[in-house]
Structure formats: structure tokens, C-alpha cells
Backbone as JSON Lines, residues from 0, in Angstrom:
{"i":0,"aa":"X","n":[48.42,71.09,97.27],"ca":[47.29,71.98,97.12],"c":[47.29,72.53,95.7]}
{"i":1,"aa":"X","n":[46.21,72.38,95.04],"ca":[46.07,72.83,93.66],"c":[45.26,74.11,93.66]}
{"i":2,"aa":"X","n":[45.9,75.22,93.21],"ca":[45.23,76.52,93.25],"c":[44.93,76.97,91.83]}
{"i":3,"aa":"X","n":[43.72,77.34,91.6],"ca":[43.3,77.82,90.28],"c":[43.47,79.34,90.25]}
{"i":4,"aa":"X","n":[44.17,79.86,89.23],"ca":[44.39,81.3,89.1],"c":[43.9,81.73,87.73]}
{"i":5,"aa":"X","n":[42.84,82.52,87.74],"ca":[42.29,82.98,86.47],"c":[43.11,84.15,85.95]}
{"i":6,"aa":"X","n":[42.85,84.43,84.7],"ca":[43.54,85.53,84.08],"c":[43.18,86.85,84.78]}
{"i":7,"aa":"X","n":[41.93,87.02,85.15],"ca":[41.46,88.22,85.82],"c":[42.16,88.4,87.17]}
{"i":8,"aa":"X","n":[42.26,87.3,87.98],"ca":[42.92,87.39,89.28],"c":[44.42,87.7,89.14]}
{"i":9,"aa":"X","n":[45.02,87.17,88.09],"ca":[46.45,87.44,87.85],"c":[46.69,88.92,87.54]}
{"i":10,"aa":"X","n":[45.85,89.51,86.67],"ca":[46.01,90.91,86.29],"c":[45.75,91.82,87.47]}
{"i":11,"aa":"X","n":[44.71,91.5,88.27],"ca":[44.41,92.31,89.44],"c":[45.56,92.25,90.45]}
{"i":12,"aa":"X","n":[46.1,91.07,90.69],"ca":[47.21,90.91,91.64],"c":[48.47,91.62,91.16]}
{"i":13,"aa":"X","n":[48.78,91.48,89.87],"ca":[49.96,92.14,89.32],"c":[49.8,93.65,89.35]}
{"i":14,"aa":"X","n":[48.62,94.13,89.05],"ca":[48.36,95.57,89.08],"c":[48.49,96.14,90.48]}
{"i":15,"aa":"X","n":[47.98,95.41,91.47],"ca":[48.08,95.87,92.87],"c":[49.53,95.89,93.32]}
{"i":16,"aa":"X","n":[50.31,94.88,92.94],"ca":[51.73,94.85,93.3],"c":[52.5,95.99,92.64]}
{"i":17,"aa":"X","n":[52.17,96.26,91.37],"ca":[52.83,97.35,90.65],"c":[52.5,98.7,91.27]}
{"i":18,"aa":"X","n":[51.24,98.9,91.64],"ca":[50.82,100.15,92.27],"c":[51.51,100.35,93.62]}
{"i":19,"aa":"X","n":[51.64,99.29,94.38],"ca":[52.28,99.39,95.7],"c":[53.75,99.73,95.59]}
{"i":20,"aa":"X","n":[54.46,99.08,94.7],"ca":[55.89,99.37,94.54],"c":[56.12,100.75,93.94]}
{"i":21,"aa":"X","n":[55.22,101.21,93.07],"ca":[55.34,102.55,92.49],"c":[55.16,103.61,93.57]}
{"i":22,"aa":"X","n":[54.17,103.44,94.41],"ca":[53.95,104.39,95.5],"c":[55.15,104.41,96.47]}
{"i":23,"aa":"X","n":[55.71,103.24,96.73],"ca":[56.89,103.18,97.6],"c":[58.09,103.85,96.98]}
{"i":24,"aa":"X","n":[58.28,103.66,95.66],"ca":[59.41,104.27,94.96],"c":[59.28,105.78,94.87]}
{"i":25,"aa":"X","n":[58.06,106.28,94.87],"ca":[57.84,107.73,94.79],"c":[57.95,108.41,96.15]}
{"i":26,"aa":"X","n":[58.19,107.64,97.2],"ca":[58.39,108.23,98.51],"c":[57.21,108.13,99.44]}
{"i":27,"aa":"X","n":[56.17,107.43,99.03],"ca":[54.99,107.29,99.88],"c":[55.13,106.06,100.77]}
{"i":28,"aa":"X","n":[56.19,105.96,101.5],"ca":[56.4,104.82,102.37],"c":[57.8,104.87,102.94]}
{"i":29,"aa":"X","n":[58.22,103.82,103.59],"ca":[59.54,103.76,104.21],"c":[60.58,103.13,103.3]}
{"i":30,"aa":"X","n":[60.23,102.88,102.06],"ca":[61.16,102.23,101.14],"c":[62.4,103.1,100.9]}
{"i":31,"aa":"X","n":[62.16,104.4,100.72],"ca":[63.27,105.31,100.45],"c":[64.24,105.36,101.63]}
{"i":32,"aa":"X","n":[63.72,105.41,102.84],"ca":[64.56,105.46,104.03],"c":[65.36,104.17,104.17]}
{"i":33,"aa":"X","n":[64.69,103.04,103.96],"ca":[65.37,101.75,104.06],"c":[66.45,101.61,103.0]}
{"i":34,"aa":"X","n":[66.15,102.12,101.79],"ca":[67.13,102.05,100.71],"c":[68.36,102.92,101.03]}
{"i":35,"aa":"X","n":[68.13,104.13,101.56],"ca":[69.23,105.03,101.91],"c":[70.1,104.44,103.02]}
{"i":36,"aa":"X","n":[69.47,103.75,103.98],"ca":[70.24,103.15,105.08],"c":[71.06,101.96,104.61]}
{"i":37,"aa":"X","n":[70.62,101.33,103.52],"ca":[71.33,100.15,103.01],"c":[72.57,100.54,102.22]}
{"i":38,"aa":"X","n":[72.64,101.79,101.76],"ca":[73.79,102.23,100.97],"c":[74.94,102.59,101.91]}
{"i":39,"aa":"X","n":[76.11,102.06,101.61],"ca":[77.28,102.36,102.42],"c":[77.7,103.81,102.18]}
{"i":40,"aa":"X","n":[77.94,104.59,103.23],"ca":[78.31,106.0,103.03],"c":[79.66,106.12,102.31]}
{"i":41,"aa":"X","n":[79.79,107.14,101.5],"ca":[81.02,107.39,100.74],"c":[82.14,107.72,101.72]}
{"i":42,"aa":"X","n":[83.2,106.94,101.71],"ca":[84.21,107.05,102.76],"c":[85.09,108.28,102.64]}
{"i":43,"aa":"X","n":[85.07,108.97,101.51],"ca":[85.89,110.17,101.35],"c":[85.07,111.45,101.49]}
{"i":44,"aa":"X","n":[83.81,111.32,101.91],"ca":[82.91,112.47,101.95],"c":[83.36,113.52,102.96]}
{"i":45,"aa":"X","n":[83.95,113.11,104.05],"ca":[84.33,114.07,105.11],"c":[85.83,114.37,105.1]}
{"i":46,"aa":"X","n":[86.5,114.1,104.01],"ca":[87.94,114.31,103.96],"c":[88.29,115.6,103.24]}
{"i":47,"aa":"X","n":[89.54,116.04,103.4],"ca":[90.05,117.22,102.7],"c":[90.84,116.75,101.49]}
{"i":48,"aa":"X","n":[90.54,117.33,100.34],"ca":[91.17,116.93,99.09],"c":[92.33,117.87,98.77]}
{"i":49,"aa":"X","n":[93.52,117.3,98.51],"ca":[94.7,118.1,98.19],"c":[95.36,117.55,96.94]}
{"i":50,"aa":"X","n":[95.59,118.4,95.95],"ca":[96.27,117.96,94.74],"c":[97.78,118.09,94.92]}
{"i":51,"aa":"X","n":[98.52,117.14,94.35],"ca":[99.97,117.15,94.5],"c":[100.59,116.43,93.31]}
{"i":52,"aa":"X","n":[101.9,116.24,93.36],"ca":[102.63,115.55,92.32],"c":[103.29,114.32,92.91]}
{"i":53,"aa":"X","n":[103.23,113.19,92.21],"ca":[103.87,111.97,92.66],"c":[105.38,112.2,92.76]}
{"i":54,"aa":"X","n":[105.99,111.63,93.78],"ca":[107.41,111.91,94.07],"c":[108.38,110.9,93.48]}
{"i":55,"aa":"X","n":[107.9,109.91,92.76],"ca":[108.8,108.82,92.38],"c":[109.72,109.12,91.21]}
{"i":56,"aa":"X","n":[109.22,109.57,90.09],"ca":[110.1,109.69,88.91],"c":[109.89,111.02,88.21]}
{"i":57,"aa":"X","n":[110.46,111.17,87.04],"ca":[110.41,112.44,86.32],"c":[109.13,112.62,85.51]}
{"i":58,"aa":"X","n":[108.24,111.63,85.51],"ca":[106.99,111.78,84.77],"c":[106.11,112.85,85.41]}
{"i":59,"aa":"X","n":[106.16,112.98,86.74],"ca":[105.42,113.99,87.49],"c":[103.91,113.84,87.33]}
{"i":60,"aa":"X","n":[103.41,112.65,87.62],"ca":[101.98,112.39,87.54],"c":[101.24,113.15,88.63]}
{"i":61,"aa":"X","n":[100.03,113.57,88.32],"ca":[99.2,114.27,89.29],"c":[98.49,113.3,90.2]}
{"i":62,"aa":"X","n":[98.44,113.61,91.49],"ca":[97.74,112.76,92.46],"c":[96.8,113.62,93.29]}
{"i":63,"aa":"X","n":[95.79,112.97,93.86],"ca":[94.89,113.63,94.81],"c":[95.02,112.89,96.13]}
{"i":64,"aa":"X","n":[95.35,113.63,97.18],"ca":[95.47,113.06,98.52],"c":[94.25,113.47,99.34]}
{"i":65,"aa":"X","n":[93.68,112.49,100.05],"ca":[92.53,112.75,100.91],"c":[92.98,112.57,102.36]}
{"i":66,"aa":"X","n":[92.69,113.57,103.19],"ca":[93.13,113.51,104.59],"c":[91.97,113.83,105.52]}
{"i":67,"aa":"X","n":[92.06,113.28,106.72],"ca":[91.1,113.56,107.79],"c":[91.8,114.34,108.88]}
{"i":68,"aa":"X","n":[91.09,115.23,109.51],"ca":[91.65,116.06,110.56],"c":[91.71,117.51,110.13]}
{"i":69,"aa":"X","n":[91.06,118.39,110.87],"ca":[91.0,119.8,110.54],"c":[92.15,120.54,111.21]}
{"i":70,"aa":"X","n":[93.08,121.04,110.41],"ca":[94.24,121.77,110.94],"c":[93.82,123.07,111.61]}
{"i":71,"aa":"X","n":[92.73,123.67,111.16],"ca":[92.26,124.91,111.77],"c":[91.78,124.7,113.2]}
{"i":72,"aa":"X","n":[91.37,123.49,113.5],"ca":[90.91,123.17,114.86],"c":[92.03,122.58,115.71]}
{"i":73,"aa":"X","n":[93.24,122.54,115.17],"ca":[94.37,122.0,115.91],"c":[94.51,120.49,115.81]}
{"i":74,"aa":"X","n":[93.72,119.87,114.92],"ca":[93.82,118.42,114.75],"c":[94.96,118.09,113.81]}
{"i":75,"aa":"X","n":[95.5,116.9,113.97],"ca":[96.56,116.44,113.07],"c":[95.92,115.78,111.85]}
{"i":76,"aa":"X","n":[96.28,116.25,110.68],"ca":[95.73,115.69,109.45],"c":[96.46,114.39,109.13]}
{"i":77,"aa":"X","n":[95.68,113.38,108.76],"ca":[96.26,112.08,108.38],"c":[95.75,111.69,107.01]}
{"i":78,"aa":"X","n":[96.67,111.37,106.1],"ca":[96.3,110.97,104.75],"c":[95.69,109.57,104.8]}
{"i":79,"aa":"X","n":[94.47,109.44,104.27],"ca":[93.77,108.15,104.33],"c":[93.61,107.5,102.95]}
{"i":80,"aa":"X","n":[93.82,108.28,101.87],"ca":[93.64,107.72,100.53],"c":[94.41,108.57,99.52]}
{"i":81,"aa":"X","n":[95.02,107.93,98.53],"ca":[95.71,108.64,97.44],"c":[95.3,107.99,96.13]}
{"i":82,"aa":"X","n":[94.95,108.82,95.15],"ca":[94.57,108.29,93.84],"c":[95.09,109.22,92.75]}
{"i":83,"aa":"X","n":[95.07,108.75,91.51],"ca":[95.5,109.56,90.39],"c":[94.52,110.69,90.11]}
{"i":84,"aa":"X","n":[95.04,111.81,89.63],"ca":[94.22,112.98,89.32],"c":[93.73,112.87,87.88]}
{"i":85,"aa":"X","n":[92.43,112.69,87.71],"ca":[91.85,112.51,86.37],"c":[91.95,113.79,85.53]}
{"i":86,"aa":"X","n":[92.1,114.95,86.17],"ca":[92.2,116.22,85.45],"c":[93.64,116.59,85.1]}
{"i":87,"aa":"X","n":[94.61,115.78,85.53],"ca":[96.01,116.11,85.28],"c":[96.39,115.7,83.85]}
{"i":88,"aa":"X","n":[97.03,116.6,83.08],"ca":[97.33,116.27,81.68],"c":[98.39,115.19,81.49]}
{"i":89,"aa":"X","n":[99.2,114.94,82.51],"ca":[100.27,113.94,82.35],"c":[99.74,112.52,82.43]}
{"i":90,"aa":"X","n":[98.99,112.2,83.46],"ca":[98.59,110.8,83.67],"c":[97.09,110.55,83.55]}
{"i":91,"aa":"X","n":[96.27,111.59,83.47],"ca":[94.82,111.44,83.3],"c":[94.19,110.47,84.29]}
{"i":92,"aa":"X","n":[94.69,110.49,85.53],"ca":[94.1,109.66,86.58],"c":[94.75,108.31,86.78]}
{"i":93,"aa":"X","n":[95.64,107.9,85.9],"ca":[96.29,106.6,86.06],"c":[97.56,106.75,86.89]}
{"i":94,"aa":"X","n":[97.98,105.66,87.54],"ca":[99.22,105.63,88.3],"c":[99.94,104.32,88.04]}
{"i":95,"aa":"X","n":[101.25,104.36,88.06],"ca":[102.04,103.13,87.94],"c":[101.97,102.38,89.27]}
{"i":96,"aa":"X","n":[102.49,101.16,89.34],"ca":[102.43,100.42,90.61],"c":[103.07,101.15,91.79]}
{"i":97,"aa":"X","n":[104.18,101.87,91.54],"ca":[104.81,102.61,92.65],"c":[103.92,103.77,93.09]}
{"i":98,"aa":"X","n":[103.34,104.48,92.13],"ca":[102.45,105.58,92.46],"c":[101.19,105.11,93.14]}
{"i":99,"aa":"X","n":[100.7,103.95,92.74],"ca":[99.49,103.4,93.36],"c":[99.75,102.98,94.8]}
{"i":100,"aa":"X","n":[101.0,102.76,95.16],"ca":[101.36,102.35,96.53],"c":[101.87,103.52,97.37]}
{"i":101,"aa":"X","n":[101.59,104.75,96.95],"ca":[102.08,105.92,97.68],"c":[101.59,105.96,99.13]}
{"i":102,"aa":"X","n":[100.37,105.5,99.37],"ca":[99.83,105.53,100.73],"c":[100.67,104.66,101.66]}
{"i":103,"aa":"X","n":[101.16,103.53,101.15],"ca":[102.03,102.67,101.96],"c":[103.34,103.37,102.29]}
{"i":104,"aa":"X","n":[103.87,104.16,101.35],"ca":[105.11,104.89,101.61],"c":[104.88,105.98,102.66]}
{"i":105,"aa":"X","n":[103.73,106.66,102.58],"ca":[103.43,107.74,103.53],"c":[103.35,107.19,104.95]}
{"i":106,"aa":"X","n":[102.77,106.02,105.11],"ca":[102.58,105.45,106.45],"c":[103.68,104.45,106.85]}
{"i":107,"aa":"X","n":[104.74,104.34,106.06],"ca":[105.81,103.38,106.36],"c":[106.53,103.76,107.66]}
{"i":108,"aa":"X","n":[106.78,102.78,108.5],"ca":[107.47,103.02,109.77],"c":[108.94,103.37,109.56]}
{"i":109,"aa":"X","n":[109.51,102.97,108.41],"ca":[110.93,103.21,108.14],"c":[111.16,104.52,107.38]}
{"i":110,"aa":"X","n":[110.12,105.27,107.1],"ca":[110.25,106.52,106.35],"c":[110.98,107.56,107.19]}
{"i":111,"aa":"X","n":[111.95,108.24,106.58],"ca":[112.7,109.28,107.28],"c":[111.88,110.55,107.32]}
{"i":112,"aa":"X","n":[111.67,111.08,108.51],"ca":[110.84,112.26,108.69],"c":[111.62,113.5,109.1]}
{"i":113,"aa":"X","n":[112.89,113.33,109.44],"ca":[113.7,114.45,109.9],"c":[115.16,114.14,109.59]}
{"i":114,"aa":"X","n":[116.02,115.17,109.58],"ca":[117.45,114.94,109.27],"c":[118.15,114.17,110.39]}
{"i":115,"aa":"X","n":[119.07,113.31,109.97],"ca":[119.86,112.53,110.92],"c":[121.32,112.57,110.49]}
{"i":116,"aa":"X","n":[122.2,112.34,111.45],"ca":[123.62,112.33,111.16],"c":[124.26,111.15,111.89]}
{"i":117,"aa":"X","n":[125.2,110.5,111.23],"ca":[125.99,109.45,111.88],"c":[127.41,109.96,112.0]}
{"i":118,"aa":"X","n":[127.82,110.19,113.22],"ca":[129.14,110.74,113.47],"c":[130.21,109.69,113.2]}
{"i":119,"aa":"X","n":[131.41,110.16,112.94],"ca":[132.53,109.25,112.65],"c":[132.75,108.28,113.81]}
{"i":120,"aa":"X","n":[132.84,106.99,113.5],"ca":[133.06,105.97,114.5],"c":[131.8,105.47,115.17]}
{"i":121,"aa":"X","n":[130.68,106.1,114.91],"ca":[129.42,105.69,115.54],"c":[128.73,104.64,114.68]}
{"i":122,"aa":"X","n":[127.87,103.82,115.32],"ca":[127.13,102.8,114.59],"c":[125.63,103.13,114.51]}
{"i":123,"aa":"X","n":[125.25,104.37,114.9],"ca":[123.84,104.74,114.87],"c":[123.69,106.19,114.42]}
{"i":124,"aa":"X","n":[122.51,106.47,113.89],"ca":[122.18,107.82,113.46],"c":[121.55,108.59,114.6]}
{"i":125,"aa":"X","n":[121.84,109.89,114.66],"ca":[121.27,110.78,115.67],"c":[120.46,111.86,114.98]}
{"i":126,"aa":"X","n":[119.33,112.19,115.57],"ca":[118.47,113.23,115.01],"c":[119.09,114.6,115.26]}
{"i":127,"aa":"X","n":[119.05,115.46,114.21],"ca":[119.53,116.83,114.33],"c":[118.46,117.77,113.78]}
{"i":128,"aa":"X","n":[118.59,119.06,114.07],"ca":[117.61,120.03,113.57],"c":[117.89,120.32,112.1]}
{"i":129,"aa":"X","n":[116.89,120.91,111.43],"ca":[117.07,121.27,110.02],"c":[118.16,122.33,109.88]}
{"i":130,"aa":"X","n":[118.22,123.26,110.8],"ca":[119.25,124.3,110.73],"c":[120.64,123.68,110.84]}
{"i":131,"aa":"X","n":[120.8,122.74,111.77],"ca":[122.11,122.09,111.95],"c":[122.48,121.28,110.7]}
{"i":132,"aa":"X","n":[121.5,120.6,110.12],"ca":[121.76,119.78,108.93],"c":[122.16,120.64,107.75]}
{"i":133,"aa":"X","n":[121.42,121.72,107.51],"ca":[121.73,122.6,106.38],"c":[123.05,123.34,106.58]}
{"i":134,"aa":"X","n":[123.32,123.75,107.82],"ca":[124.62,124.39,108.1],"c":[125.77,123.44,107.85]}
{"i":135,"aa":"X","n":[125.61,122.19,108.25],"ca":[126.67,121.19,108.06],"c":[126.9,120.91,106.57]}
{"i":136,"aa":"X","n":[125.82,120.78,105.83],"ca":[125.95,120.54,104.38],"c":[126.66,121.71,103.72]}
{"i":137,"aa":"X","n":[126.24,122.93,104.06],"ca":[126.86,124.12,103.46],"c":[128.34,124.22,103.81]}
{"i":138,"aa":"X","n":[128.68,123.91,105.07],"ca":[130.07,123.99,105.51],"c":[130.94,122.96,104.79]}
{"i":139,"aa":"X","n":[130.45,121.71,104.69],"ca":[131.23,120.67,104.02],"c":[131.38,120.95,102.53]}
{"i":140,"aa":"X","n":[130.32,121.47,101.9],"ca":[130.42,121.81,100.48],"c":[131.42,122.95,100.26]}
{"i":141,"aa":"X","n":[131.36,123.95,101.09],"ca":[132.29,125.08,100.95],"c":[133.74,124.63,101.14]}
{"i":142,"aa":"X","n":[133.98,123.82,102.17],"ca":[135.34,123.34,102.42],"c":[135.85,122.51,101.25]}
{"i":143,"aa":"X","n":[135.0,121.64,100.71],"ca":[135.42,120.77,99.6],"c":[135.67,121.6,98.34]}
{"i":144,"aa":"X","n":[134.82,122.59,98.09],"ca":[134.99,123.42,96.9],"c":[136.27,124.25,97.0]}
{"i":145,"aa":"X","n":[136.51,124.82,98.17],"ca":[137.74,125.62,98.34],"c":[138.98,124.76,98.14]}
{"i":146,"aa":"X","n":[138.92,123.51,98.55],"ca":[140.08,122.62,98.47],"c":[140.31,122.07,97.06]}
{"i":147,"aa":"X","n":[139.22,121.79,96.32],"ca":[139.34,121.06,95.06],"c":[138.9,121.84,93.82]}
{"i":148,"aa":"X","n":[138.64,123.12,93.94],"ca":[138.18,123.9,92.79],"c":[139.29,124.07,91.76]}
{"i":149,"aa":"X","n":[138.98,123.86,90.5],"ca":[139.94,124.02,89.4],"c":[139.54,125.25,88.6]}
{"i":150,"aa":"X","n":[140.34,126.28,88.69],"ca":[140.0,127.53,87.98],"c":[140.45,127.49,86.53]}
{"i":151,"aa":"X","n":[141.66,126.97,86.29],"ca":[142.18,126.93,84.92],"c":[142.69,125.53,84.59]}
{"i":152,"aa":"X","n":[142.6,125.19,83.32],"ca":[143.11,123.9,82.86],"c":[144.63,123.98,82.7]}
{"i":153,"aa":"X","n":[145.26,122.86,82.31],"ca":[146.72,122.84,82.12],"c":[147.16,123.76,81.0]}
{"i":154,"aa":"X","n":[146.22,124.05,80.09],"ca":[146.55,124.94,78.96],"c":[146.3,126.41,79.29]}
{"i":155,"aa":"X","n":[145.86,126.7,80.53],"ca":[145.62,128.08,80.93],"c":[144.22,128.6,80.6]}
{"i":156,"aa":"X","n":[143.36,127.7,80.14],"ca":[141.99,128.1,79.8],"c":[141.14,128.09,81.08]}
{"i":157,"aa":"X","n":[140.35,129.13,81.28],"ca":[139.47,129.19,82.45],"c":[138.36,128.14,82.32]}
{"i":158,"aa":"X","n":[138.26,127.23,83.3],"ca":[137.25,126.16,83.25],"c":[136.29,126.19,84.45]}
{"i":159,"aa":"X","n":[136.74,126.71,85.59],"ca":[135.91,126.8,86.79],"c":[135.16,125.5,87.08]}
{"i":160,"aa":"X","n":[135.9,124.45,87.38],"ca":[135.32,123.13,87.62],"c":[135.46,122.71,89.06]}
{"i":161,"aa":"X","n":[134.45,121.99,89.52],"ca":[134.45,121.38,90.86],"c":[134.07,119.93,90.66]}
{"i":162,"aa":"X","n":[135.08,119.06,90.59],"ca":[134.86,117.67,90.18],"c":[134.68,116.7,91.34]}
{"i":163,"aa":"X","n":[134.92,117.11,92.57],"ca":[134.87,116.17,93.7],"c":[133.49,116.04,94.33]}
{"i":164,"aa":"X","n":[132.54,116.83,93.91],"ca":[131.18,116.78,94.47],"c":[130.17,116.78,93.33]}
{"i":165,"aa":"X","n":[129.11,116.01,93.51],"ca":[128.01,115.98,92.54],"c":[126.71,116.41,93.2]}
{"i":166,"aa":"X","n":[125.69,116.55,92.38],"ca":[124.39,117.0,92.89],"c":[123.29,116.11,92.32]}
{"i":167,"aa":"X","n":[122.43,115.6,93.21],"ca":[121.29,114.8,92.8],"c":[120.03,115.63,93.04]}
{"i":168,"aa":"X","n":[119.36,116.02,91.98],"ca":[118.19,116.91,92.08],"c":[116.89,116.11,91.97]}
{"i":169,"aa":"X","n":[115.8,116.79,92.21],"ca":[114.47,116.17,92.08],"c":[113.98,116.34,90.65]}
{"i":170,"aa":"X","n":[113.5,115.26,90.06],"ca":[113.06,115.32,88.67],"c":[111.61,115.71,88.53]}
{"i":171,"aa":"X","n":[110.85,115.71,89.61],"ca":[109.42,116.01,89.54],"c":[109.11,117.43,89.98]}
{"i":172,"aa":"X","n":[110.09,118.33,89.89],"ca":[109.87,119.72,90.3],"c":[109.31,120.53,89.14]}
{"i":173,"aa":"X","n":[108.94,121.75,89.42],"ca":[108.45,122.65,88.36],"c":[109.6,123.11,87.49]}
{"i":174,"aa":"X","n":[109.28,123.67,86.35],"ca":[110.32,124.18,85.46],"c":[111.13,125.28,86.13]}
{"i":175,"aa":"X","n":[110.45,126.13,86.92],"ca":[111.13,127.24,87.57],"c":[112.14,126.74,88.61]}
{"i":176,"aa":"X","n":[111.72,125.74,89.4],"ca":[112.63,125.17,90.4],"c":[113.8,124.47,89.73]}
{"i":177,"aa":"X","n":[113.52,123.72,88.67],"ca":[114.58,123.02,87.95],"c":[115.58,124.01,87.35]}
{"i":178,"aa":"X","n":[115.07,125.12,86.81],"ca":[115.96,126.14,86.23],"c":[116.85,126.73,87.3]}
{"i":179,"aa":"X","n":[116.27,127.09,88.47],"ca":[117.06,127.68,89.55],"c":[118.1,126.69,90.08]}
{"i":180,"aa":"X","n":[117.72,125.42,90.22],"ca":[118.65,124.39,90.68],"c":[119.81,124.24,89.69]}
{"i":181,"aa":"X","n":[119.48,124.19,88.4],"ca":[120.51,124.06,87.37],"c":[121.5,125.22,87.44]}
{"i":182,"aa":"X","n":[120.99,126.43,87.59],"ca":[121.86,127.61,87.63],"c":[122.78,127.57,88.85]}
{"i":183,"aa":"X","n":[122.24,127.18,90.01],"ca":[123.06,127.12,91.23],"c":[124.16,126.07,91.09]}
{"i":184,"aa":"X","n":[123.79,124.89,90.62],"ca":[124.76,123.79,90.52],"c":[125.85,124.11,89.5]}
{"i":185,"aa":"X","n":[125.44,124.58,88.34],"ca":[126.43,124.88,87.29],"c":[127.3,126.09,87.66]}
{"i":186,"aa":"X","n":[126.72,127.08,88.33],"ca":[127.53,128.24,88.71],"c":[128.53,127.9,89.8]}
{"i":187,"aa":"X","n":[128.25,126.84,90.57],"ca":[129.21,126.38,91.58],"c":[130.36,125.61,90.94]}
{"i":188,"aa":"X","n":[130.19,125.2,89.68],"ca":[131.24,124.49,88.95],"c":[131.07,122.98,88.92]}
{"i":189,"aa":"X","n":[129.99,122.46,89.48],"ca":[129.78,121.0,89.5],"c":[129.46,120.47,88.1]}
{"i":190,"aa":"X","n":[130.11,119.39,87.73],"ca":[129.81,118.74,86.46],"c":[128.93,117.5,86.66]}
{"i":191,"aa":"X","n":[129.08,116.83,87.8],"ca":[128.26,115.65,88.09],"c":[126.9,116.11,88.6]}
{"i":192,"aa":"X","n":[125.91,116.1,87.7],"ca":[124.59,116.62,88.02],"c":[123.54,115.72,87.39]}
{"i":193,"aa":"X","n":[122.66,115.15,88.21],"ca":[121.65,114.23,87.69],"c":[120.4,114.31,88.58]}
{"i":194,"aa":"X","n":[119.41,113.51,88.26],"ca":[118.21,113.44,89.09],"c":[117.8,112.0,89.3]}
{"i":195,"aa":"X","n":[116.81,111.78,90.2],"ca":[116.48,110.43,90.62],"c":[115.77,109.62,89.54]}
{"i":196,"aa":"X","n":[115.37,110.23,88.44],"ca":[114.68,109.49,87.39],"c":[115.59,108.47,86.72]}
{"i":197,"aa":"X","n":[116.88,108.71,86.78],"ca":[117.83,107.79,86.12],"c":[118.58,106.92,87.11]}
{"i":198,"aa":"X","n":[118.25,107.04,88.38],"ca":[119.0,106.27,89.39],"c":[118.4,104.9,89.53]}
């Protein structure tokens, strides 16, 4: 079929099409509704945003955690997304591969969620309360310090050393927490003192 299209018919047809799409774009039709329905809803729109610090190393990058579940209503909050904090001065929104995989660590089935103890001769760990765990740690540290504390060196100089126990601190803590930790560890006489950034 051979169709003849004059210049006049082309301009009239193009003008009518342009007018129709303009009216639809301005909201005079169902185009806007159809367009809105075609857009996938933002998946973090109904989540709670919490700023935190990455737990892996001493860089202390800022992260934003998104969770679903309203604690005020008695719901359990579940972290559904973690990303770098663009407003944080340390990382400016970027994360290393370990930091980018934080969500996998949060949901890992092998992640330790409570204190456990393996008694002498046993081949399995048993869950204990936080009070029991902290009391046991304090008791064992006190016993070891009382047994192995060195008050004076061979030359009679006061040294106040405790060489049989070390302390592994967190490197991503605040300056105030790090200062308090340092004071406690050094005042106890421990010389072996480090953090996980070098492990």
C-alpha cells in the first residue's frame, strides 16, 4: 500500500501528537498514575535509620544501618541494609570489602550472640549469663594478678608489673573509652596491651 503524506498532514499529525503527550504529562490524563505505578517503591522508605561505626578495624568508618520493626510497638527490629555514611569524615560513604559485607556478618548463623564457657574436660560450649561470665573473668584475673604480680625488680626498683595476662581492646572506640581502657589496663600493671587492628 502506497500512502501519500503531504507536508501539511505531517505537521498537523505531529502537532496533535505533541499536544496529546503534553496534556498527559501535565496531569490531564492517566499517564501520571501509570508512570507512578511503574516506578519500583524505594525499599528503605519504611525503615529506621541508625548511624554507627564499623566494627572491623581501627579506621572507624561511619555506617548507616536500616532496620524494619518498631521497637515501641514490641516488634523485633531486623537490620535489612547497611551502607557507608556519606556525612562521616573518615570514610565519606565508602566501605572496604569487609565493611561492605557487614550485613552478612550480622545475619551469620555462626555469630556469637551471648557468652559461652567450655568447662575443663568438656568438648562443647555451654551458654552462661553475662553476670556469670563477667564474674568469672574478674575472678580469674584477680587470682592470676595476685599470684604473678611483680612489685619490685631484682634491683629493688618499684615496677608494678603483671606479665602473665594481656589485654586486647577495641580499636574503633571513642577517644574517651580508649583513654579509660588504657588507664585501667596500665594501672593493673599489664604490659601486653594491643587492639584488633594489628591482629
